[in-house]
N, C-alpha and C positions, 0 to 999 in steps of 0.2 A: 051831769054825768060826768065820769072819769075819759078822758081822752088817752090814748096811750099811743106815745110817739118813739119813734127808734131813728137815731142816727148812727152813721158808723164814717168812719176815717175821714178826718178832718185834717190830719197833718196839716198842724201848725197855721192853719187859715182860717183867725181869731174874729176878724173884720165880716167873713162870710158866714162865720158860726153866728153872730151877732144878727144879723139881717135873716139869718132863715129863723131867729129865734122870734123877731119882730115880725117875719112873715104868719109863721103859724101863731102867733099870739099866746105864746107858753104863760100858763098861769098856776100858781099853788094846786090848783083841782087837777089838773095833768099828772100823768106821768113820762117822765121822759127816758128812757135809755140810750146812751151812747155805748157801742160798741167797740171803742176801741181804737189804737194809732190816734190819737191825739197830736201827736208829735213827728218832727222829720218833715223834710219834704219842702213844706212853707214856712213863710219868714218868721210867722207867730208863736211857736211851739209853748213859749213860756204862758203868752196872754190867754193861751187857750186853755191852760191848764189853771189860770187865776181864773178865770170865764169861770169855770166847772166847778172850782173850788168856792169860789163866791154865789152862784145858784144854789149850793147846797147849804151853805152858809144863814143863806135867806130863807131857808126851810122850803124851797122847791122839791118836788119830789123827783129826785134824780137820783139814777143808777146807772155805776159806770161799770164797763166789762175792759181788760185789760188786752192789750194787741202785740203784736209780735215786736213793735216798734217799743213800748215803753218797757217789753222783756229784755231786748238790749241795750236800753238804757240800765236798767236796773243790772242788768250782768257786766257792766263795763268797767266799775270800778274793782270786778273780781280779779281780772286776767288781763293780760296783752292781749290774747287771741281776741277775748269780749269785745276789749275796748277798739280793736282795730276795726271790728265787725260794724259795731252801733257808730265809729266815725264815718266810715266809708257809706255809709244808709242815713247820713241825714245826720247824725250825730255832731260831725264839727259845726255844723251852723246853729245848733243848741248851745254848746259850747260858748258861740261868740254871742250869742243874744244874752247868755248870762255873762259875760265878759270872763269867764273861766279859763285858767289854763291848766288845771286838773280837776278831777272830778269831784274834789271836795271843796271847789268854790261856790259848786252848786248848793243851794241851800237844803238844807235834810228835808224840810215839809215837801219837797216834791218827789223825792223817794219816797217817803212816807205815803203821799199820794198814791204812788203806782203800788207799791207793796198791800196796799188795801182793797185794789182793784179784783175784783172777782173775774172766774174765769167764765164762767155762763149763767145764764138765768132761767128760770122756768114758772110759765103765770098763764095760768089754766091749761090750754094746748097750746101756747105758742112758747117756742124755746130761742133764746135768743144767744149768740156768740160771735165772737170776732169771725174766725176763719171757718171750723167746720169740725167733723168728728170722724174718727176713724171707727170703721165696725171691723171686729175680728171675728172670727169663728171659734175661739177657746174658750169663750166663755167673758172675756175680760169688760170690763164698764165701759164705754163710750165716756162718759162723763169722768172720767178718772184717768183716761190718756191726754195731761193738761198741754204738752206740748203739741200736740193735734189741732188741739181746738185754737191754737196763736197761728198755726203755720202751713195747715192742710189747705191743698186746692182740689179742685174736679171732685170733689167728695162724694157728689152726687150720683158719679157713677159707680159705685160699689155694689153690688150684688145684696140684697135686701135692705136698703133703704127705707123703701115702703112701707115693709113687714114692720122696721125700728119706729119709724114715725108712727104708726096705727095713728092716723087720721090727724097728728099734731103739725103744725105749721113751725119753718125754722126762717128764722132771718137774720141774716149774715155780711159782713163785708169781705176784705181783706184782698179780691180781687177784680181790679177796675173793669166795670161794664159800662155800655153805653147808654145814654139814656132810653134810647129807643131798645135795647133788650133788658132793660129795668122795667118799663112802662110793659112791655108785652106780658113778662111773667107776672108781676101785679096783676095785669087786668086779666091772670088764667090761672085763677089760685088752685082750680083742681084738680091741672092739668100739673102744674107747679107748687108744691106745696113749698118748696126751700126758695126764699129770694135773696139773692144778693144786691144792697143799696150802697155798695161802692160807687160811686161815679164818678171814679180819679180826679178829684178835686182839685188836686194837688199837680195833676196830668196835662199838659197842653194838647190834648190830642182831639180829635172830630168826635161829638158825642158825648165827650169829658169834659174835664173843668169845671165841675158842677161839684154842689154837694146837695144829696138827694135824702129826705124826709119823708118816712110814711108812717100814716096816722091810721092806727090799727082798728079803732072803736066805728068810725063811720067809712073807712078804707080811703081814704085821701093820700095823694101823692104830691110832694113839693120838691122842687129843683130850684135851686138859686146858685146861679153864676157867682165866678170866683173873682169879688172884687178887691182880693189881698196883693 
């Protein structure tokens, strides 16, 4: 049986990611969905990206989404404004990891990795995205509003969300939640079809500083303390 896993907001915590992969016993029969924000805040952003690329090269069924932090890195070389935004949101530490004094010092393979990231996935009755969706009354397709998929918050409060979901479930990250908040919604899927699994891995806050992984086939949830 194929198991379906989802992990979000690793934020440079490569050791913690590897420990989580050991905890769930990831195999090539499984599907792993990574929901973005692999970089910044934590100390090992480059290693996280290397780990993901290695998993894919080894034939693991890994699907990767784009987060707002990857988008900031991608836009940083384009202008001083974008550069300043990324650098003050963790980009300075990433540059130091690479020993880079300018953006061109970062190997192109990492920018290519980010350029290849999807904005959302849909599988059966399941939607996976980094942040969420903006619903508009003018007929706009929420799947075309890419910026919102990276940045939106509190989108569950929009009018008409339940009708738009129409029985589908959404798994996302982006806004840190405590373990208690995540478990409560995970245990009540009928009432809460939208599940945020960002457990603030790089945040030193009560109930956070952990990586969360949900297994959606047999409905299991895992938490791994930050060991980075």
